[in-house]
C-alpha positions in Angstrom: -4.5 -37.0 19.3 -1.1 -39.1 18.5 1.4 -38.5 16.4 0.4 -40.7 13.6 -3.0 -39.9 14.0 -1.8 -36.1 13.3 0.3 -37.0 10.2 -3.1 -38.1 8.2 -3.8 -34.9 7.9 -0.5 -33.5 6.5 -0.9 -36.2 3.5 -1.8 -35.7 -0.1 -5.7 -35.2 -1.1 -7.6 -38.0 -0.8 -8.6 -39.6 -4.2 -6.5 -38.0 -6.1 -4.2 -40.2 -7.8 -0.8 -41.3 -6.1 2.4 -39.8 -6.3 5.1 -42.2 -7.2 7.4 -40.4 -4.6 6.8 -41.8 -0.6 7.8 -38.4 0.4 4.7 -36.9 -0.4 3.7 -38.9 3.0 6.6 -38.0 5.0 6.1 -34.0 6.2 6.2 -32.9 9.6 3.8 -33.1 12.0 2.6 -29.9 14.0 3.5 -30.5 17.5 1.9 -28.9 20.7 0.1 -25.5 20.2 0.9 -24.9 17.0 -2.3 -24.3 14.7 -4.0 -27.1 13.2 -3.2 -27.8 9.6 -5.9 -26.5 7.1 -7.2 -29.9 6.5 -8.0 -31.0 9.9 -11.5 -29.9 11.1 -13.3 -31.4 14.6 -16.6 -32.4 14.5 -18.7 -32.7 18.0 -21.7 -34.7 17.9 -24.1 -34.8 20.2 -26.1 -38.3 20.2 -28.9 -38.9 22.0 -29.7 -42.1 21.1 -27.4 -45.1 18.9 -28.7 -47.8 17.1 -26.8 -50.9 16.2 -28.0 -52.5 13.5 -26.8 -56.2 12.2 -29.5 -57.9 9.5 -31.2 -60.1 9.9 -31.0 -60.8 13.5 -29.5 -58.5 15.9 -30.5 -55.0 16.9 -29.7 -52.7 19.8 -30.1 -49.3 20.9 -28.4 -47.3 23.5 -30.0 -43.9 24.8 -28.2 -41.4 26.7 -29.9 -40.4 30.2 -31.7 -37.1 29.7 -30.2 -34.1 31.2 -26.8 -34.7 30.3 -25.4 -32.8 27.6 -22.2 -33.2 25.2 -20.6 -29.8 26.9 -21.0 -30.7 30.2 -19.7 -34.6 29.5 -16.5 -33.4 27.1 -15.7 -31.0 30.2 -15.7 -34.2 32.3 -18.4 -31.8 34.6 -21.3 -34.7 34.6 -20.7 -38.5 34.3 -22.9 -39.4 31.3 -24.9 -43.0 31.1 -26.2 -44.6 28.3 -29.0 -47.0 28.5 -28.9 -50.1 26.6 -31.9 -51.9 25.1 -32.5 -55.1 22.7 -34.8 -54.8 19.9 -36.6 -56.8 17.2 -34.7 -56.3 14.0 
């Protein structure tokens, strides 16, 4: 993740009133193997199919080739092949 991306997790709580001091957005960013800040979470989504719908006239579906799991794909052990299909909206 980029340095700028990691910096987002050090910002003040989202949805709270904005502090008048911009220094609240200038915290040091953890580098390398330093443990992640408490507000960081990693989520792994193992999608089998993805639908894209743009009403009123476009719909597409991408389906992952059976047998390839997210664990193997993330580890680079197996290539992931997706098949695209146009659908009626």
